[in-house]
C-alpha positions as CSV (number, residue, x, y, z in Angstrom):
1,M,7.7,-26.3,13.5
2,K,8.8,-22.8,14.6
3,K,6.2,-20.3,15.7
4,L,5.0,-17.8,13.1
5,A,3.9,-14.2,14.0
6,V,2.4,-11.4,11.9
7,V,3.4,-8.0,13.2
8,A,1.5,-5.0,11.9
9,F,3.5,-1.8,12.2
10,G,1.4,1.3,13.0
11,G,1.9,4.7,11.4
12,N,4.0,5.9,14.3
13,A,6.5,3.2,13.5
14,L,7.4,5.4,10.5
15,L,6.3,8.9,11.1
16,R,5.3,10.7,14.4
17,G,2.6,13.3,14.5
18,D,5.0,16.3,15.1
19,Q,7.4,15.4,12.4
20,K,7.8,16.6,8.8
21,G,8.6,13.1,7.3
22,T,12.3,13.6,6.3
23,I,14.2,10.4,5.5
24,D,16.3,10.8,8.6
25,E,13.2,11.0,10.8
26,Q,11.6,8.0,9.2
27,E,14.7,5.9,9.3
28,A,15.3,6.7,13.0
29,N,11.6,5.7,13.8
30,V,11.8,2.5,11.8
31,Y,15.1,1.5,13.5
32,E,13.7,2.0,16.9
33,T,10.6,0.0,16.1
34,C,12.7,-2.8,14.6
35,T,14.8,-3.1,17.8
36,H,11.6,-4.3,19.5
37,L,11.3,-7.3,17.2
38,V,14.4,-8.8,18.6
39,P,12.7,-10.4,21.7
40,L,10.3,-12.2,19.3
41,I,13.1,-13.4,17.1
42,R,15.0,-14.7,20.2
43,Q,11.8,-16.4,21.4
44,G,11.8,-18.5,18.2
45,F,9.3,-16.7,16.1
46,D,9.5,-16.4,12.3
47,I,8.1,-13.0,11.4
48,V,6.0,-11.4,8.7
49,I,5.7,-7.6,8.9
50,G,2.7,-5.6,7.6
51,H,2.7,-1.8,7.8
52,G,0.6,1.2,7.3
53,N,1.1,4.0,4.8
54,G,-1.6,6.6,5.7
55,P,0.7,9.6,6.0
56,Q,3.0,8.5,3.2
57,V,0.4,7.6,0.6
58,G,-1.4,10.9,1.3
59,N,1.9,12.8,0.8
60,V,2.6,10.9,-2.4
61,L,-0.8,11.8,-3.8
62,L,-0.1,15.5,-3.0
63,Q,3.2,15.2,-4.8
64,H,1.5,13.7,-7.9
65,E,-1.1,16.5,-7.8
66,A,1.5,19.2,-7.6
67,G,3.5,17.6,-10.4
68,E,0.5,17.6,-12.7
69,K,-0.4,21.2,-11.8
70,L,3.1,22.7,-12.0
71,Y,4.7,20.6,-14.7
72,G,2.0,18.7,-16.6
73,I,3.2,15.3,-15.3
74,P,0.2,13.0,-15.2
75,A,-0.9,12.3,-11.6
76,Q,-1.3,8.6,-10.9
77,P,-4.2,7.0,-9.0
78,I,-4.2,5.8,-5.4
79,D,-3.5,2.2,-6.1
80,F,-0.3,3.2,-8.0
81,C,0.7,5.4,-5.0
82,V,0.1,2.5,-2.6
83,A,2.5,0.4,-4.7
84,E,5.1,3.3,-4.6
85,T,4.8,3.4,-0.8
86,Q,5.1,-0.4,-0.5
87,G,8.4,-0.2,-2.2
88,S,9.8,2.9,-0.4
89,I,8.6,1.8,3.1
90,G,9.7,-1.8,2.5
91,Y,13.1,-0.4,1.6
92,M,13.4,1.5,4.9
93,I,12.2,-1.4,7.0
94,E,14.6,-3.9,5.2
95,Q,17.6,-1.6,5.7
96,Q,16.9,-0.6,9.3
97,L,16.0,-4.1,10.5
98,R,19.1,-5.4,8.9
99,N,21.1,-2.8,10.8
100,V,19.4,-4.0,14.0
101,L,20.1,-7.7,13.3
102,I,23.8,-7.0,12.6
103,K,24.1,-5.2,15.9
104,E,22.4,-8.2,17.6
105,N,24.5,-10.8,15.9
106,L,21.4,-12.3,14.2
107,E,21.3,-13.3,10.6
108,R,18.1,-13.4,8.4
109,D,17.3,-12.5,4.9
110,I,14.7,-9.7,4.7
111,L,12.4,-9.5,1.7
112,T,9.7,-7.0,0.7
113,I,6.9,-8.5,-1.5
114,I,4.9,-6.0,-3.4
115,T,1.4,-7.3,-2.6
116,E,-1.9,-7.0,-4.4
117,V,-5.1,-7.5,-2.4
118,I,-8.4,-8.3,-4.1
119,V,-11.4,-6.3,-3.1
120,D,-15.0,-6.1,-4.3
121,K,-15.7,-3.1,-6.5
122,N,-19.2,-3.0,-5.1
123,D,-18.1,-2.8,-1.5
124,P,-20.2,-0.2,0.4
125,A,-17.0,1.4,1.6
126,F,-16.7,3.2,-1.8
127,K,-19.9,5.2,-0.9
128,N,-18.6,6.0,2.7
129,P,-14.9,6.9,2.8
130,T,-13.4,6.5,6.3
131,K,-9.7,5.8,5.8
132,P,-7.5,8.9,6.7
133,V,-4.5,9.6,4.5
134,G,-2.0,12.4,4.4
135,P,-1.2,15.2,6.9
136,F,-3.5,16.9,9.4
137,Y,-5.1,20.2,8.6
138,T,-7.1,22.8,10.5
139,K,-10.8,22.9,9.8
140,E,-10.4,26.0,7.7
141,Q,-7.7,24.4,5.5
142,A,-9.8,21.2,5.2
143,D,-12.9,23.1,4.2
144,K,-11.0,25.1,1.5
145,M,-9.4,22.0,0.0
146,A,-12.8,20.2,0.0
147,A,-14.4,23.1,-1.8
148,E,-11.6,23.2,-4.4
149,S,-11.1,19.4,-5.0
150,G,-14.3,17.7,-3.9
151,A,-12.2,15.6,-1.4
152,I,-13.8,14.5,1.8
153,F,-12.2,15.4,5.2
154,Q,-13.0,14.1,8.7
155,E,-12.0,15.2,12.1
156,D,-9.4,13.0,13.9
157,P,-11.1,11.3,16.8
158,R,-8.1,12.2,19.0
159,G,-8.4,15.9,18.2
160,R,-5.3,16.3,16.1
161,G,-7.0,18.0,13.2
162,W,-8.7,17.1,10.0
163,R,-7.5,14.6,7.4
164,K,-8.6,13.6,3.9
165,V,-10.5,10.2,3.9
166,V,-10.7,7.7,1.1
167,A,-12.6,4.5,0.6
168,S,-11.3,1.5,2.6
169,P,-12.9,-1.7,1.2
170,Q,-12.7,-5.1,3.0
171,P,-9.7,-7.2,1.9
172,L,-10.9,-10.5,0.4
173,K,-7.9,-12.3,-0.9
174,I,-4.1,-11.8,-0.8
175,N,-2.1,-12.7,-3.9
176,N,1.0,-14.8,-3.6
177,V,0.1,-15.8,0.0
178,K,1.6,-19.4,-0.4
179,S,4.9,-17.9,-1.3
180,I,4.8,-15.5,1.6
181,E,4.1,-18.4,4.0
182,K,6.8,-20.6,2.6
183,L,9.5,-17.9,2.7
184,A,8.6,-17.0,6.2
185,R,8.6,-20.6,7.5
186,D,12.0,-21.0,5.8
187,G,13.3,-18.4,8.2
188,Q,13.2,-15.2,6.0
189,I,11.6,-12.1,7.5
190,I,8.9,-11.0,5.0
191,I,7.4,-7.6,4.6
192,A,4.0,-7.9,2.9
193,V,0.6,-6.3,2.5
194,G,2.3,-2.9,2.9
195,G,-0.3,-0.1,3.4
196,G,-2.9,-2.8,3.4
197,G,-1.9,-4.0,0.0
198,I,-2.5,-2.6,-3.5
199,P,-6.3,-2.7,-4.0
200,V,-7.3,-4.5,-7.1
201,F,-10.6,-6.1,-8.4
202,W,-11.7,-8.4,-11.2
203,V,-12.8,-6.0,-13.9
204,E,-13.4,-9.1,-16.1
205,P,-13.3,-12.8,-15.0
206,D,-9.7,-13.0,-16.2
207,K,-8.5,-9.5,-15.7
208,L,-7.3,-7.6,-12.6
209,Q,-7.3,-3.8,-12.3
210,G,-6.4,-1.3,-9.6
211,I,-9.1,0.7,-7.9
212,D,-9.0,4.0,-5.9
213,A,-8.9,3.0,-2.3
214,V,-6.6,2.3,0.7
215,I,-7.1,-1.0,2.5
216,D,-6.8,-0.9,6.2
217,K,-3.5,-2.4,7.1
218,D,-4.7,-4.1,10.3
219,L,-7.5,-5.9,8.4
220,A,-5.2,-7.0,5.6
221,S,-2.6,-8.1,8.1
222,S,-5.2,-10.1,10.0
223,L,-6.3,-11.8,6.8
224,L,-2.7,-12.6,6.0
225,A,-2.2,-14.0,9.5
226,V,-5.2,-16.3,9.0
227,E,-4.1,-17.4,5.5
228,I,-0.5,-18.3,6.5
229,K,-1.8,-19.9,9.7
230,A,0.2,-17.7,12.1
231,D,0.4,-18.5,15.7
232,M,0.2,-14.9,16.9
233,F,-0.9,-11.6,15.6
234,F,0.4,-8.3,16.9
235,I,-0.8,-4.8,16.1
236,L,1.6,-2.1,17.1
237,T,0.2,1.3,17.8
238,D,0.9,4.4,19.8
239,V,-0.9,3.5,23.0
240,P,0.0,0.6,25.3
241,K,-3.5,-0.9,25.3
242,A,-7.0,-0.4,23.9
243,Y,-9.4,1.5,26.2
244,I,-13.1,1.8,26.8
245,N,-14.5,5.2,27.6
246,Y,-11.3,6.6,26.0
247,R,-10.3,10.1,27.1
248,K,-13.2,10.2,29.6
249,P,-13.1,10.4,33.4
250,D,-13.9,6.6,33.6
251,E,-11.4,5.6,31.0
252,K,-10.3,1.9,31.5
253,A,-7.4,0.1,29.9
254,L,-8.2,-3.4,28.6
255,D,-5.9,-6.3,29.6
256,R,-7.4,-9.6,28.4
257,I,-10.8,-9.8,26.8
258,S,-12.6,-12.5,24.9
259,V,-13.9,-12.1,21.4
260,S,-17.4,-11.7,22.8
261,E,-16.3,-8.9,25.0
262,A,-14.5,-7.2,22.2
263,K,-17.7,-7.4,20.0
264,R,-19.8,-6.0,22.8
265,Y,-17.5,-3.0,23.3
266,L,-17.5,-2.4,19.5
267,E,-21.3,-2.4,19.4
268,E,-21.3,0.1,22.4
269,G,-19.2,2.5,20.3
270,H,-16.1,2.5,22.4
271,F,-13.7,2.3,19.5
272,A,-13.5,5.0,16.8
273,N,-13.5,4.2,13.1
274,G,-10.2,5.1,11.4
275,S,-8.5,4.5,14.8
276,M,-9.0,1.6,17.2
277,A,-12.1,0.0,15.7
278,P,-10.3,-1.6,12.7
279,K,-7.7,-2.9,15.1
280,I,-10.3,-4.6,17.3
281,K,-12.1,-6.0,14.2
282,A,-8.8,-7.3,12.9
283,C,-8.1,-9.1,16.1
284,I,-11.6,-10.6,16.2
285,Y,-11.2,-11.8,12.7
286,F,-7.9,-13.5,13.5
287,C,-9.3,-15.2,16.6
288,E,-12.5,-16.4,14.8
289,H,-10.6,-17.9,11.9
290,G,-8.1,-20.2,13.6
291,G,-5.9,-17.8,15.7
292,K,-5.7,-18.2,19.4
293,E,-4.6,-14.7,20.6
294,A,-4.1,-11.3,19.1
295,V,-2.3,-8.4,20.9
296,I,-2.6,-4.6,20.5
297,T,0.3,-2.8,22.1
298,L,3.3,-0.4,21.8
299,A,6.3,-1.7,20.0
300,S,8.4,-1.3,23.1
301,E,6.1,-3.9,24.9
302,L,6.7,-6.7,22.3
303,G,7.8,-9.9,23.9
304,K,7.0,-8.9,27.5
305,P,4.6,-10.9,29.7
306,D,1.1,-9.3,30.0
307,A,1.9,-6.7,27.3
308,G,-0.9,-4.8,25.7
309,T,-4.5,-5.7,25.2
310,V,-4.9,-9.5,24.4
311,I,-8.0,-10.6,22.6
312,Y,-8.4,-14.4,22.8
313,A,-10.5,-17.0,21.0
314,E,-13.3,-18.7,23.0
């Protein structure tokens, strides 16, 4: 049996912090990220791609709000906007990855699966929003919008500004996971749980309904990796490794750490919520539920020996 990897694209795979988000910018970013999947493909991995949508879903929400205010077009809820971005981002990844494969003389079908993920409507996350979405603002801008709309804003842990935050409940179950695994093991490249998946809950025992939230894409991708019995789990971000004492004089990059070490660093507060903490938690979950190793790294390091921070099962 070929090896199976789940690769979670970070937000910078689509949109960089200093960019406006034009289609040309996003397509160029996606193409560059997809070139770094080639070493994994040549090493014999079948691949499932997860991706974030924090900037995009926030922007789509703003577009809906503006459409309602200016033209009376009803604004749609967050779960609907997540579905929109699953389709649009999936389209970009499909197209740019196909361009990469053509150039590399590789042939694969690439399929985007619009994915619902079940959450608990009573998850405590709904009372404590932490998931950043949309653009960065100054504190003055954030305070003004919070006063006008009731939205909650938090300062970015890396000092890039203030962003709107929404609820981010724990993913519990991924719909259509058997089909995702079968298609991937048959050799197709699958894009799934985009933006963490569309958050839905059981409003009645036999009725699903969407809910206002954005699921963390790393936690959803980790759950997916477990459920499809992936051999490896990769989280792509904009730093080469995870760090302890980040941005302090005694900052230290982490090379290989056990699950126990990762848990200890989490408890000591080394990893920020809405930033590195969900990535570490996602890797721990994968390793504690059948996975052997998970890697946090830059896309450009994929497939290289000793790349990134490796968290391993004990």
